[in-house]
SEBA-119425 format. One record per residue (C-alpha): residue in three letters; x, y, z. Coordinates in nm, 2 decimals. Each point is the difference from the previous one (the first is absolute). Example, Ala and Ser with C-alpha at 12.3 -4.5 7.8 and 13.67 -1.06 7.14 Angstrom:
BEGIN
r code: Ala; x: 1.23; y: -0.45; z: 0.78;
r code: Ser; x: 0.14; y: 0.34; z: -0.07;
END
This chain:
BEGIN
r code: Unk; x: -3.76; y: -1.54; z: 0.26;
r code: Unk; x: 0.24; y: 0.27; z: -0.09;
r code: Unk; x: -0.24; y: 0.28; z: 0.11;
r code: Unk; x: -0.03; y: -0.17; z: 0.34;
r code: Unk; x: 0.37; y: 0.00; z: 0.09;
r code: Unk; x: 0.11; y: 0.32; z: -0.17;
r code: Unk; x: -0.10; y: 0.21; z: 0.30;
r code: Unk; x: 0.17; y: -0.19; z: 0.28;
r code: Unk; x: 0.30; y: -0.05; z: -0.24;
r code: Unk; x: 0.03; y: 0.37; z: -0.06;
r code: Unk; x: 0.27; y: 0.05; z: 0.26;
r code: Unk; x: 0.20; y: -0.30; z: -0.08;
r code: Unk; x: -0.04; y: 0.02; z: -0.37;
r code: Unk; x: 0.20; y: 0.31; z: -0.03;
r code: Unk; x: 0.28; y: -0.17; z: 0.18;
r code: Unk; x: 0.04; y: -0.26; z: -0.27;
r code: Unk; x: 0.28; y: 0.17; z: -0.19;
r code: Unk; x: 0.30; y: -0.21; z: 0.00;
r code: Unk; x: 0.37; y: -0.09; z: -0.03;
r code: Unk; x: 0.23; y: -0.25; z: -0.18;
r code: Unk; x: 0.36; y: -0.11; z: 0.05;
r code: Unk; x: 0.20; y: 0.32; z: -0.04;
r code: Unk; x: -0.19; y: 0.26; z: 0.21;
r code: Unk; x: -0.11; y: 0.32; z: -0.16;
r code: Unk; x: -0.07; y: 0.15; z: 0.34;
r code: Unk; x: -0.37; y: 0.08; z: 0.03;
r code: Unk; x: -0.21; y: 0.02; z: 0.32;
r code: Unk; x: -0.37; y: 0.03; z: 0.02;
r code: Unk; x: -0.17; y: 0.09; z: 0.32;
r code: Unk; x: -0.37; y: 0.01; z: 0.08;
r code: Unk; x: -0.05; y: 0.22; z: 0.30;
r code: Unk; x: -0.27; y: 0.02; z: 0.27;
r code: Unk; x: -0.17; y: 0.28; z: -0.19;
r code: Unk; x: -0.10; y: -0.25; z: -0.26;
r code: Unk; x: -0.18; y: -0.24; z: 0.23;
r code: Unk; x: -0.31; y: 0.21; z: 0.05;
r code: Unk; x: -0.05; y: 0.04; z: -0.37;
r code: Unk; x: 0.06; y: -0.37; z: -0.06;
r code: Unk; x: -0.25; y: -0.09; z: 0.27;
r code: Unk; x: -0.26; y: 0.24; z: -0.15;
r code: Unk; x: 0.05; y: -0.15; z: -0.35;
r code: Unk; x: 0.01; y: -0.36; z: 0.14;
r code: Unk; x: -0.34; y: 0.01; z: 0.18;
r code: Unk; x: -0.19; y: -0.09; z: -0.32;
r code: Unk; x: 0.22; y: -0.29; z: -0.07;
r code: Unk; x: -0.02; y: -0.13; z: 0.36;
r code: Unk; x: -0.38; y: 0.03; z: 0.00;
r code: Unk; x: -0.01; y: -0.22; z: -0.31;
r code: Unk; x: 0.23; y: -0.25; z: 0.15;
r code: Unk; x: -0.20; y: -0.02; z: 0.32;
r code: Unk; x: -0.34; y: -0.07; z: -0.16;
r code: Unk; x: -0.03; y: -0.35; z: 0.12;
r code: Unk; x: -0.31; y: -0.21; z: -0.07;
r code: Unk; x: -0.16; y: -0.14; z: 0.31;
r code: Unk; x: -0.17; y: -0.34; z: -0.05;
r code: Unk; x: -0.35; y: -0.09; z: 0.15;
r code: Unk; x: -0.02; y: -0.09; z: 0.37;
r code: Unk; x: -0.24; y: -0.23; z: 0.18;
r code: Unk; x: -0.27; y: 0.19; z: 0.18;
r code: Unk; x: -0.09; y: -0.20; z: 0.31;
r code: Unk; x: -0.23; y: 0.26; z: 0.15;
r code: Unk; x: -0.32; y: -0.17; z: -0.12;
r code: Unk; x: -0.15; y: -0.34; z: 0.03;
r code: Unk; x: 0.14; y: -0.09; z: -0.34;
r code: Unk; x: 0.37; y: 0.06; z: -0.06;
r code: Unk; x: 0.05; y: 0.15; z: -0.34;
r code: Unk; x: 0.29; y: 0.15; z: -0.19;
r code: Unk; x: -0.01; y: 0.38; z: -0.02;
r code: Unk; x: 0.17; y: 0.18; z: -0.29;
r code: Unk; x: 0.23; y: 0.30; z: 0.06;
r code: Unk; x: 0.15; y: 0.26; z: -0.24;
r code: Unk; x: 0.28; y: 0.24; z: 0.04;
r code: Unk; x: -0.15; y: 0.33; z: -0.13;
r code: Unk; x: 0.29; y: 0.23; z: 0.05;
r code: Unk; x: 0.34; y: 0.04; z: 0.16;
r code: Unk; x: 0.11; y: 0.35; z: 0.10;
r code: Unk; x: 0.36; y: 0.06; z: 0.11;
r code: Unk; x: -0.04; y: 0.30; z: 0.22;
r code: Unk; x: 0.36; y: 0.02; z: 0.11;
r code: Unk; x: 0.32; y: -0.13; z: -0.15;
r code: Unk; x: 0.34; y: 0.08; z: 0.14;
r code: Unk; x: 0.35; y: -0.11; z: -0.10;
r code: Unk; x: 0.33; y: 0.04; z: 0.18;
r code: Unk; x: 0.35; y: -0.13; z: -0.04;
r code: Unk; x: 0.14; y: -0.28; z: 0.22;
r code: Unk; x: 0.37; y: 0.05; z: 0.03;
r code: Unk; x: 0.20; y: -0.29; z: -0.14;
r code: Unk; x: -0.31; y: -0.18; z: -0.12;
r code: Unk; x: -0.26; y: 0.17; z: -0.22;
r code: Unk; x: -0.34; y: 0.15; z: 0.05;
r code: Unk; x: -0.29; y: -0.02; z: 0.25;
r code: Unk; x: -0.36; y: 0.04; z: -0.13;
r code: Unk; x: -0.27; y: 0.10; z: 0.24;
r code: Unk; x: -0.35; y: 0.03; z: -0.13;
r code: Unk; x: -0.36; y: 0.04; z: 0.13;
r code: Unk; x: -0.27; y: -0.14; z: -0.22;
r code: Unk; x: -0.38; y: -0.01; z: 0.03;
r code: Unk; x: -0.17; y: -0.31; z: -0.16;
r code: Unk; x: -0.37; y: 0.04; z: -0.09;
r code: Unk; x: -0.15; y: -0.34; z: -0.02;
r code: Unk; x: -0.36; y: -0.10; z: -0.09;
r code: Unk; x: -0.16; y: -0.30; z: 0.17;
r code: Unk; x: -0.30; y: -0.14; z: -0.20;
r code: Unk; x: -0.25; y: -0.14; z: 0.26;
r code: Unk; x: -0.37; y: 0.01; z: 0.05;
r code: Unk; x: -0.20; y: 0.19; z: 0.08;
r code: Unk; x: 0.25; y: 0.28; z: -0.08;
r code: Unk; x: 0.36; y: 0.03; z: -0.12;
r code: Unk; x: 0.26; y: 0.15; z: 0.22;
r code: Unk; x: 0.29; y: 0.23; z: -0.09;
r code: Unk; x: 0.29; y: 0.00; z: 0.24;
r code: Unk; x: 0.31; y: 0.21; z: 0.03;
r code: Unk; x: 0.30; y: -0.17; z: 0.14;
r code: Unk; x: 0.31; y: 0.21; z: 0.08;
r code: Unk; x: 0.34; y: -0.17; z: -0.04;
r code: Unk; x: 0.35; y: 0.12; z: 0.09;
r code: Unk; x: 0.27; y: -0.15; z: -0.21;
r code: Unk; x: 0.38; y: -0.01; z: 0.06;
r code: Unk; x: 0.25; y: -0.16; z: -0.24;
r code: Unk; x: 0.38; y: 0.02; z: -0.01;
r code: Unk; x: 0.16; y: -0.04; z: -0.34;
r code: Unk; x: 0.37; y: -0.09; z: -0.06;
r code: Unk; x: 0.17; y: 0.17; z: -0.29;
r code: Unk; x: 0.29; y: -0.19; z: -0.15;
r code: Unk; x: 0.19; y: -0.05; z: -0.32;
r code: Unk; x: -0.14; y: -0.26; z: -0.23;
r code: Unk; x: 0.18; y: -0.25; z: -0.22;
r code: Unk; x: -0.04; y: 0.23; z: -0.31;
r code: Unk; x: 0.13; y: 0.30; z: 0.19;
r code: Unk; x: -0.33; y: 0.16; z: 0.06;
r code: Unk; x: -0.17; y: 0.07; z: 0.33;
r code: Unk; x: -0.20; y: -0.28; z: 0.15;
r code: Unk; x: -0.26; y: 0.06; z: 0.26;
r code: Unk; x: -0.13; y: -0.27; z: 0.24;
r code: Unk; x: -0.25; y: 0.01; z: 0.28;
r code: Unk; x: 0.17; y: -0.11; z: 0.32;
r code: Unk; x: -0.28; y: 0.05; z: 0.26;
r code: Unk; x: -0.36; y: 0.09; z: -0.04;
r code: Unk; x: -0.28; y: 0.03; z: 0.25;
r code: Unk; x: -0.36; y: 0.13; z: 0.02;
r code: Unk; x: -0.20; y: 0.13; z: 0.29;
r code: Unk; x: -0.38; y: 0.01; z: -0.02;
r code: Unk; x: -0.22; y: 0.25; z: 0.18;
r code: Unk; x: -0.37; y: -0.08; z: 0.07;
r code: Unk; x: -0.23; y: -0.01; z: -0.30;
r code: Unk; x: -0.27; y: 0.27; z: -0.03;
r code: Unk; x: -0.34; y: -0.04; z: -0.16;
r code: Unk; x: -0.03; y: 0.28; z: -0.25;
r code: Unk; x: -0.38; y: 0.02; z: 0.00;
r code: Unk; x: -0.24; y: -0.03; z: 0.30;
r code: Unk; x: -0.12; y: -0.36; z: 0.03;
r code: Unk; x: -0.20; y: -0.17; z: 0.26;
r code: Unk; x: 0.01; y: -0.34; z: -0.16;
r code: Unk; x: 0.36; y: -0.09; z: 0.09;
r code: Unk; x: 0.08; y: -0.14; z: 0.34;
r code: Unk; x: 0.33; y: 0.08; z: 0.17;
r code: Unk; x: 0.09; y: -0.37; z: -0.02;
r code: Unk; x: -0.05; y: 0.00; z: -0.38;
r code: Unk; x: 0.21; y: 0.32; z: -0.04;
r code: Unk; x: 0.28; y: -0.17; z: 0.19;
r code: Unk; x: -0.03; y: -0.31; z: -0.21;
r code: Unk; x: 0.01; y: 0.21; z: -0.33;
r code: Unk; x: 0.29; y: 0.20; z: 0.13;
r code: Unk; x: 0.21; y: -0.30; z: 0.10;
r code: Unk; x: -0.07; y: -0.17; z: -0.33;
r code: Unk; x: 0.12; y: 0.31; z: -0.19;
r code: Unk; x: 0.31; y: 0.04; z: 0.22;
r code: Unk; x: 0.10; y: -0.36; z: -0.05;
r code: Unk; x: -0.01; y: 0.04; z: -0.37;
r code: Unk; x: 0.17; y: 0.34; z: -0.02;
r code: Unk; x: 0.27; y: -0.08; z: 0.25;
r code: Unk; x: 0.11; y: -0.29; z: -0.22;
r code: Unk; x: -0.02; y: 0.18; z: -0.33;
r code: Unk; x: 0.09; y: 0.37; z: 0.05;
r code: Unk; x: 0.37; y: -0.06; z: 0.05;
r code: Unk; x: 0.00; y: -0.25; z: -0.29;
r code: Unk; x: -0.15; y: 0.26; z: -0.23;
r code: Unk; x: 0.26; y: 0.25; z: 0.11;
r code: Unk; x: 0.27; y: -0.25; z: -0.07;
r code: Unk; x: -0.14; y: -0.06; z: -0.34;
r code: Unk; x: 0.00; y: 0.37; z: -0.06;
r code: Unk; x: 0.36; y: 0.01; z: 0.08;
r code: Unk; x: 0.08; y: -0.29; z: -0.23;
r code: Unk; x: -0.16; y: 0.18; z: -0.28;
r code: Unk; x: 0.21; y: 0.30; z: 0.09;
r code: Unk; x: 0.31; y: -0.21; z: -0.04;
r code: Unk; x: -0.10; y: -0.10; z: -0.35;
r code: Unk; x: -0.04; y: 0.37; z: -0.08;
r code: Unk; x: 0.33; y: 0.09; z: 0.15;
r code: Unk; x: 0.17; y: -0.26; z: -0.21;
r code: Unk; x: -0.09; y: 0.19; z: -0.31;
r code: Unk; x: 0.21; y: 0.29; z: 0.10;
r code: Unk; x: 0.32; y: -0.15; z: -0.14;
r code: Unk; x: -0.11; y: 0.07; z: -0.36;
r code: Unk; x: 0.22; y: 0.19; z: -0.24;
r code: Unk; x: -0.05; y: 0.38; z: -0.06;
r code: Unk; x: 0.15; y: 0.18; z: -0.30;
r code: Unk; x: 0.29; y: 0.23; z: 0.06;
r code: Unk; x: 0.06; y: 0.10; z: -0.36;
r code: Unk; x: 0.00; y: -0.17; z: -0.34;
r code: Unk; x: 0.08; y: -0.37; z: 0.04;
r code: Unk; x: 0.09; y: 0.03; z: 0.37;
r code: Unk; x: -0.19; y: -0.08; z: 0.32;
r code: Unk; x: 0.02; y: 0.01; z: 0.38;
r code: Unk; x: -0.13; y: -0.24; z: 0.26;
r code: Unk; x: 0.00; y: 0.04; z: 0.37;
r code: Unk; x: 0.02; y: -0.26; z: 0.27;
r code: Unk; x: 0.07; y: -0.03; z: 0.37;
r code: Unk; x: 0.36; y: -0.05; z: 0.11;
r code: Unk; x: -0.05; y: -0.11; z: 0.36;
r code: Unk; x: -0.26; y: -0.04; z: 0.28;
r code: Unk; x: -0.19; y: 0.33; z: 0.07;
r code: Unk; x: 0.11; y: 0.22; z: 0.28;
r code: Unk; x: -0.30; y: 0.08; z: 0.22;
r code: Unk; x: -0.01; y: 0.25; z: 0.28;
r code: Unk; x: -0.28; y: 0.18; z: 0.19;
r code: Unk; x: 0.02; y: 0.28; z: -0.25;
r code: Unk; x: 0.04; y: -0.17; z: -0.34;
r code: Unk; x: 0.06; y: -0.30; z: -0.21;
r code: Unk; x: 0.31; y: 0.03; z: -0.22;
r code: Unk; x: 0.09; y: -0.22; z: -0.29;
r code: Unk; x: 0.34; y: 0.00; z: -0.15;
r code: Unk; x: -0.06; y: -0.05; z: -0.37;
r code: Unk; x: 0.21; y: -0.04; z: -0.31;
r code: Unk; x: -0.05; y: 0.04; z: -0.37;
r code: Unk; x: 0.07; y: -0.27; z: -0.26;
r code: Unk; x: 0.07; y: 0.17; z: -0.34;
r code: Unk; x: -0.07; y: -0.17; z: -0.33;
r code: Unk; x: 0.11; y: 0.08; z: -0.35;
r code: Unk; x: -0.18; y: -0.18; z: -0.28;
r code: Unk; x: -0.15; y: -0.23; z: 0.26;
r code: Unk; x: 0.34; y: -0.10; z: 0.14;
r code: Unk; x: 0.13; y: 0.11; z: 0.34;
r code: Unk; x: 0.31; y: 0.22; z: -0.01;
r code: Unk; x: 0.29; y: -0.03; z: 0.24;
r code: Unk; x: 0.01; y: 0.30; z: 0.24;
r code: Unk; x: 0.31; y: 0.13; z: 0.17;
r code: Unk; x: 0.02; y: -0.12; z: 0.36;
r code: Unk; x: -0.04; y: 0.27; z: 0.26;
r code: Unk; x: 0.17; y: -0.12; z: 0.32;
r code: Unk; x: -0.13; y: 0.30; z: 0.19;
r code: Unk; x: -0.35; y: -0.08; z: 0.15;
r code: Unk; x: -0.26; y: 0.27; z: -0.04;
r code: Unk; x: -0.14; y: 0.12; z: 0.34;
r code: Unk; x: -0.30; y: 0.23; z: 0.00;
r code: Unk; x: 0.01; y: 0.22; z: 0.31;
r code: Unk; x: -0.30; y: 0.03; z: 0.23;
r code: Unk; x: -0.18; y: 0.24; z: -0.01;
r code: Unk; x: 0.05; y: 0.14; z: -0.35;
r code: Unk; x: -0.22; y: 0.18; z: -0.25;
r code: Unk; x: -0.34; y: 0.15; z: 0.10;
r code: Unk; x: -0.12; y: -0.05; z: 0.35;
r code: Unk; x: -0.33; y: -0.19; z: 0.03;
r code: Unk; x: 0.00; y: -0.12; z: -0.36;
r code: Unk; x: -0.15; y: -0.34; z: -0.09;
r code: Unk; x: 0.29; y: -0.14; z: -0.21;
r code: Unk; x: 0.37; y: 0.08; z: -0.01;
r code: Unk; x: 0.23; y: -0.15; z: -0.26;
r code: Unk; x: 0.37; y: 0.03; z: -0.01;
r code: Unk; x: 0.18; y: -0.04; z: -0.34;
r code: Unk; x: 0.38; y: -0.03; z: 0.01;
r code: Unk; x: 0.23; y: 0.15; z: -0.26;
r code: Unk; x: 0.08; y: -0.37; z: -0.09;
r code: Unk; x: -0.35; y: -0.05; z: -0.13;
r code: Unk; x: 0.03; y: 0.30; z: -0.23;
r code: Unk; x: 0.34; y: -0.11; z: -0.12;
r code: Unk; x: -0.14; y: -0.34; z: -0.09;
r code: Unk; x: -0.30; y: 0.15; z: -0.18;
r code: Unk; x: 0.23; y: 0.23; z: -0.20;
r code: Unk; x: 0.22; y: -0.30; z: -0.08;
r code: Unk; x: -0.30; y: -0.18; z: -0.13;
r code: Unk; x: -0.11; y: 0.29; z: -0.22;
r code: Unk; x: 0.35; y: 0.03; z: -0.13;
r code: Unk; x: 0.03; y: -0.37; z: -0.08;
r code: Unk; x: -0.33; y: 0.01; z: -0.18;
r code: Unk; x: 0.11; y: 0.29; z: -0.21;
r code: Unk; x: -0.30; y: 0.21; z: 0.12;
r code: Unk; x: 0.23; y: 0.30; z: 0.06;
r code: Unk; x: 0.14; y: 0.01; z: -0.35;
r code: Unk; x: -0.15; y: 0.23; z: -0.26;
r code: Unk; x: 0.04; y: 0.14; z: -0.35;
r code: Unk; x: -0.02; y: 0.37; z: -0.06;
r code: Unk; x: -0.11; y: 0.10; z: -0.35;
r code: Unk; x: -0.11; y: 0.33; z: -0.15;
r code: Unk; x: -0.29; y: 0.10; z: -0.22;
r code: Unk; x: 0.16; y: -0.12; z: -0.32;
r code: Unk; x: -0.22; y: 0.21; z: -0.23;
r code: Unk; x: 0.05; y: 0.32; z: 0.20;
r code: Unk; x: 0.22; y: 0.28; z: -0.15;
r code: Unk; x: 0.13; y: 0.09; z: 0.34;
r code: Unk; x: 0.08; y: -0.35; z: 0.12;
r code: Unk; x: 0.32; y: 0.02; z: 0.21;
r code: Unk; x: 0.05; y: -0.37; z: -0.02;
r code: Unk; x: 0.15; y: -0.01; z: -0.35;
r code: Unk; x: 0.35; y: 0.00; z: -0.15;
r code: Unk; x: -0.04; y: 0.36; z: -0.12;
r code: Unk; x: -0.05; y: 0.13; z: 0.36;
r code: Unk; x: 0.29; y: -0.21; z: 0.13;
r code: Unk; x: 0.22; y: 0.11; z: -0.29;
r code: Unk; x: -0.01; y: 0.36; z: 0.12;
r code: Unk; x: 0.19; y: -0.12; z: 0.31;
r code: Unk; x: 0.19; y: -0.29; z: -0.15;
r code: Unk; x: 0.12; y: 0.08; z: -0.36;
r code: Unk; x: 0.08; y: -0.37; z: -0.07;
r code: Unk; x: -0.36; y: -0.09; z: 0.03;
r code: Unk; x: -0.09; y: 0.23; z: -0.29;
r code: Unk; x: 0.29; y: -0.13; z: -0.20;
r code: Unk; x: -0.12; y: -0.36; z: 0.04;
r code: Unk; x: -0.37; y: 0.09; z: -0.04;
r code: Unk; x: -0.04; y: 0.30; z: -0.23;
r code: Unk; x: -0.37; y: -0.06; z: -0.02;
r code: Unk; x: -0.20; y: 0.02; z: 0.33;
r code: Unk; x: -0.06; y: -0.34; z: 0.15;
r code: Unk; x: -0.20; y: -0.09; z: 0.31;
r code: Unk; x: 0.19; y: -0.06; z: 0.32;
r code: Unk; x: -0.10; y: -0.23; z: 0.28;
r code: Unk; x: 0.13; y: 0.00; z: 0.36;
r code: Unk; x: 0.01; y: -0.35; z: 0.15;
r code: Unk; x: 0.01; y: 0.01; z: 0.38;
r code: Unk; x: 0.12; y: -0.31; z: 0.18;
r code: Unk; x: 0.04; y: -0.04; z: 0.38;
r code: Unk; x: 0.27; y: -0.25; z: 0.03;
r code: Unk; x: 0.07; y: 0.10; z: 0.36;
r code: Unk; x: -0.27; y: -0.05; z: 0.26;
r code: Unk; x: -0.15; y: 0.33; z: 0.12;
r code: Unk; x: 0.09; y: 0.09; z: 0.36;
r code: Unk; x: -0.26; y: 0.13; z: 0.24;
r code: Unk; x: 0.10; y: 0.19; z: 0.32;
r code: Unk; x: -0.21; y: 0.09; z: 0.30;
r code: Unk; x: 0.08; y: 0.27; z: 0.24;
r code: Unk; x: -0.25; y: 0.16; z: 0.24;
r code: Unk; x: -0.27; y: 0.17; z: -0.21;
r code: Unk; x: 0.20; y: -0.05; z: -0.31;
r code: Unk; x: 0.01; y: -0.28; z: -0.27;
r code: Unk; x: 0.23; y: 0.01; z: -0.30;
r code: Unk; x: 0.05; y: -0.22; z: -0.30;
r code: Unk; x: 0.32; y: -0.01; z: -0.19;
r code: Unk; x: 0.01; y: -0.13; z: -0.36;
r code: Unk; x: 0.31; y: -0.07; z: -0.22;
r code: Unk; x: -0.15; y: -0.07; z: -0.34;
r code: Unk; x: 0.20; y: -0.07; z: -0.32;
r code: Unk; x: -0.13; y: 0.20; z: -0.29;
r code: Unk; x: 0.08; y: -0.10; z: -0.36;
r code: Unk; x: -0.07; y: 0.25; z: -0.27;
r code: Unk; x: -0.10; y: -0.17; z: -0.33;
r code: Unk; x: -0.09; y: 0.11; z: -0.34;
r code: Unk; x: -0.25; y: -0.20; z: -0.22;
r code: Unk; x: 0.18; y: -0.06; z: -0.33;
r code: Unk; x: -0.16; y: -0.05; z: -0.34;
r code: Unk; x: -0.03; y: -0.38; z: 0.04;
r code: Unk; x: -0.19; y: 0.04; z: 0.33;
r code: Unk; x: 0.30; y: -0.12; z: 0.20;
r code: Unk; x: 0.14; y: 0.22; z: 0.28;
r code: Unk; x: 0.35; y: 0.14; z: 0.00;
r code: Unk; x: 0.15; y: 0.12; z: 0.33;
r code: Unk; x: 0.12; y: 0.36; z: 0.00;
r code: Unk; x: 0.13; y: 0.01; z: 0.36;
r code: Unk; x: -0.09; y: -0.12; z: 0.35;
r code: Unk; x: -0.02; y: 0.17; z: 0.34;
r code: Unk; x: 0.04; y: -0.10; z: 0.36;
r code: Unk; x: -0.26; y: 0.20; z: 0.20;
r code: Unk; x: -0.05; y: 0.06; z: 0.37;
r code: Unk; x: -0.32; y: 0.16; z: 0.13;
r code: Unk; x: -0.13; y: 0.05; z: 0.35;
r code: Unk; x: -0.38; y: 0.00; z: 0.06;
r code: Unk; x: -0.22; y: 0.10; z: 0.29;
r code: Unk; x: -0.24; y: -0.28; z: 0.08;
r code: Unk; x: -0.35; y: 0.07; z: 0.14;
r code: Unk; x: -0.20; y: -0.29; z: 0.13;
r code: Unk; x: -0.37; y: -0.04; z: 0.05;
r code: Unk; x: -0.26; y: -0.28; z: 0.05;
r code: Unk; x: -0.31; y: -0.06; z: -0.20;
r code: Unk; x: -0.23; y: -0.28; z: 0.12;
r code: Unk; x: 0.25; y: -0.29; z: 0.03;
r code: Unk; x: 0.28; y: 0.14; z: -0.22;
r code: Unk; x: 0.31; y: 0.20; z: 0.08;
r code: Unk; x: 0.06; y: 0.26; z: -0.28;
r code: Unk; x: 0.28; y: 0.24; z: -0.07;
r code: Unk; x: 0.07; y: 0.31; z: -0.20;
r code: Unk; x: 0.35; y: 0.14; z: -0.08;
r code: Unk; x: 0.15; y: 0.34; z: -0.09;
r code: Unk; x: 0.36; y: 0.08; z: -0.09;
r code: Unk; x: 0.24; y: 0.12; z: 0.27;
r code: Unk; x: 0.27; y: 0.23; z: -0.13;
r code: Unk; x: 0.16; y: -0.05; z: -0.34;
r code: Unk; x: 0.01; y: -0.30; z: -0.23;
r code: Unk; x: 0.36; y: -0.10; z: -0.03;
r code: Unk; x: 0.14; y: -0.20; z: -0.29;
r code: Unk; x: 0.32; y: -0.09; z: -0.17;
r code: Unk; x: 0.09; y: -0.15; z: -0.34;
r code: Unk; x: 0.05; y: -0.37; z: 0.01;
r code: Unk; x: 0.07; y: -0.06; z: -0.37;
r code: Unk; x: -0.03; y: 0.20; z: -0.32;
r code: Unk; x: -0.01; y: -0.09; z: -0.37;
r code: Unk; x: -0.02; y: 0.37; z: -0.10;
r code: Unk; x: 0.33; y: 0.13; z: 0.14;
r code: Unk; x: 0.05; y: 0.24; z: 0.28;
r code: Unk; x: -0.31; y: 0.11; z: 0.19;
r code: Unk; x: -0.01; y: 0.32; z: 0.21;
r code: Unk; x: -0.21; y: -0.12; z: 0.30;
r code: Unk; x: -0.08; y: 0.36; z: 0.10;
r code: Unk; x: -0.15; y: 0.08; z: -0.34;
r code: Unk; x: -0.20; y: -0.33; z: 0.01;
r code: Unk; x: -0.12; y: 0.05; z: 0.35;
r code: Unk; x: -0.30; y: 0.22; z: -0.05;
r code: Unk; x: -0.13; y: -0.19; z: -0.30;
r code: Unk; x: 0.04; y: -0.35; z: 0.13;
r code: Unk; x: -0.09; y: 0.09; z: 0.36;
r code: Unk; x: -0.33; y: 0.16; z: -0.11;
r code: Unk; x: -0.09; y: -0.29; z: -0.23;
r code: Unk; x: 0.09; y: -0.26; z: 0.26;
r code: Unk; x: -0.14; y: 0.14; z: 0.32;
r code: Unk; x: -0.37; y: 0.04; z: -0.08;
r code: Unk; x: -0.05; y: -0.35; z: -0.17;
r code: Unk; x: 0.19; y: -0.16; z: 0.29;
r code: Unk; x: -0.22; y: 0.16; z: 0.26;
r code: Unk; x: -0.32; y: -0.07; z: -0.20;
r code: Unk; x: 0.11; y: -0.37; z: -0.03;
r code: Unk; x: 0.10; y: -0.04; z: 0.37;
r code: Unk; x: -0.31; y: 0.18; z: 0.13;
r code: Unk; x: -0.23; y: -0.21; z: -0.22;
r code: Unk; x: 0.17; y: -0.32; z: 0.13;
r code: Unk; x: 0.00; y: 0.10; z: 0.36;
r code: Unk; x: -0.35; y: 0.13; z: -0.03;
r code: Unk; x: -0.12; y: -0.35; z: -0.07;
r code: Unk; x: 0.09; y: -0.08; z: 0.36;
r code: Unk; x: 0.15; y: -0.29; z: 0.18;
r code: Unk; x: -0.25; y: -0.23; z: 0.18;
r code: Unk; x: 0.03; y: 0.02; z: 0.38;
r code: Unk; x: -0.10; y: -0.29; z: 0.23;
r code: Unk; x: -0.38; y: -0.01; z: 0.01;
r code: Unk; x: -0.30; y: -0.21; z: -0.02;
r code: Unk; x: -0.29; y: 0.00; z: -0.25;
r code: Unk; x: -0.24; y: 0.29; z: 0.05;
r code: Unk; x: 0.21; y: 0.16; z: 0.27;
r code: Unk; x: 0.15; y: 0.34; z: -0.07;
r code: Unk; x: 0.23; y: 0.25; z: 0.17;
r code: Unk; x: -0.18; y: 0.33; z: 0.08;
r code: Unk; x: 0.15; y: 0.34; z: 0.07;
r code: Unk; x: 0.35; y: -0.14; z: -0.02;
r code: Unk; x: 0.30; y: 0.21; z: 0.11;
r code: Unk; x: 0.35; y: -0.08; z: -0.13;
r code: Unk; x: 0.30; y: 0.08; z: 0.22;
r code: Unk; x: 0.36; y: -0.03; z: -0.11;
r code: Unk; x: 0.26; y: -0.09; z: 0.26;
r code: Unk; x: 0.37; y: -0.08; z: -0.01;
r code: Unk; x: 0.01; y: -0.32; z: -0.20;
r code: Unk; x: -0.37; y: -0.09; z: -0.01;
r code: Unk; x: -0.35; y: 0.13; z: -0.08;
r code: Unk; x: -0.31; y: -0.02; z: 0.23;
r code: Unk; x: -0.36; y: 0.00; z: -0.11;
r code: Unk; x: -0.26; y: 0.08; z: 0.25;
r code: Unk; x: -0.36; y: -0.06; z: -0.11;
r code: Unk; x: -0.36; y: -0.07; z: 0.09;
r code: Unk; x: -0.18; y: -0.30; z: -0.14;
r code: Unk; x: -0.31; y: -0.03; z: -0.21;
r code: Unk; x: -0.18; y: -0.32; z: -0.08;
r code: Unk; x: -0.22; y: 0.01; z: -0.31;
r code: Unk; x: -0.28; y: -0.25; z: 0.01;
END
């Protein structure tokens, strides 16, 4: 059943992404450019749905009335077109050729019956905040049947009888089968509210926030992200400013356009910070002779360290992000500001850690965004200098200028490696099973990000 409704659901399935109580400001648009691709992919599913069994009919052409068996050999959808209906949903227009075999003596007949189908589908918000599609109107128009092979044994009257019988069956069942296809689609769409991992022990779930906006050019869904830590939802800061995605924006003629507000990024960073995913420990190669993370190296800059630890001892930098990272979007420029707290510890002889000193650090990062399949990924690089000040010291006075080169070098590379590994895992974007974004382009505007992309459905 899933295979039958994936094709027609391709357009609407992508729209499934969502939104909870405090909006994170995300808009998904499916544009007219997507409709031809959706129609092309959906032909196979529609053909399967339209393969209706035709029961025997009573052949009254002879002296003895007898039931005559019929069989639907094939359904070929030669044309499928989709378009938006402003304020409502979608219109489906299809042309299909039904090849039907009539088993009669002295010879069987094969007929081709062309049918034109039209169906209007309303797209609304369902009770579980996913799109719900329902057939509002549906009609079929039949053209005269054509005998595929030359036959002299069928009278025009019998051909009319056969055709009327087939029409009566199909006219009652074709729209019912299309409706069943859509109902199966709704079941599929309902699975799109599943959790996707964001980082260790944290997840994101999308859902619709309101009824879709439908114009002649696109269907737009305002969606929101529910964020979870250890399976429990976290409370997000309330953004009283609604996110409005301009039209047009992004790449002209693209299939899908997605607007992600700065609020969404703020909330995801808040989740990662609460989960502790941004924290890290920096250690050196303890058996290395030139390990800079030991008391001997620090003692050259801070004499009190050598006084307290005459023998070289390994040193660990524990990096905590107590303050939530701040992301800023300006046109063609995305930056990330971190204010970590760094504690410098030494491992004592009894395996306990003793604090030497702690630092308050400020670092600005350039943020580059990209999309892979259905995930938004990021990479960072340091902008300018890493700034830090001494927060507390158990080793007396510390000359920050002397410490700057050593700590800055030891801190910067591990931090970038850790952040880029975490952001490289990617954040799941609104999507549906087996549907991927292709040739995506990411644009940074003032206060928000736009992703313009094609679509690819993998069978």
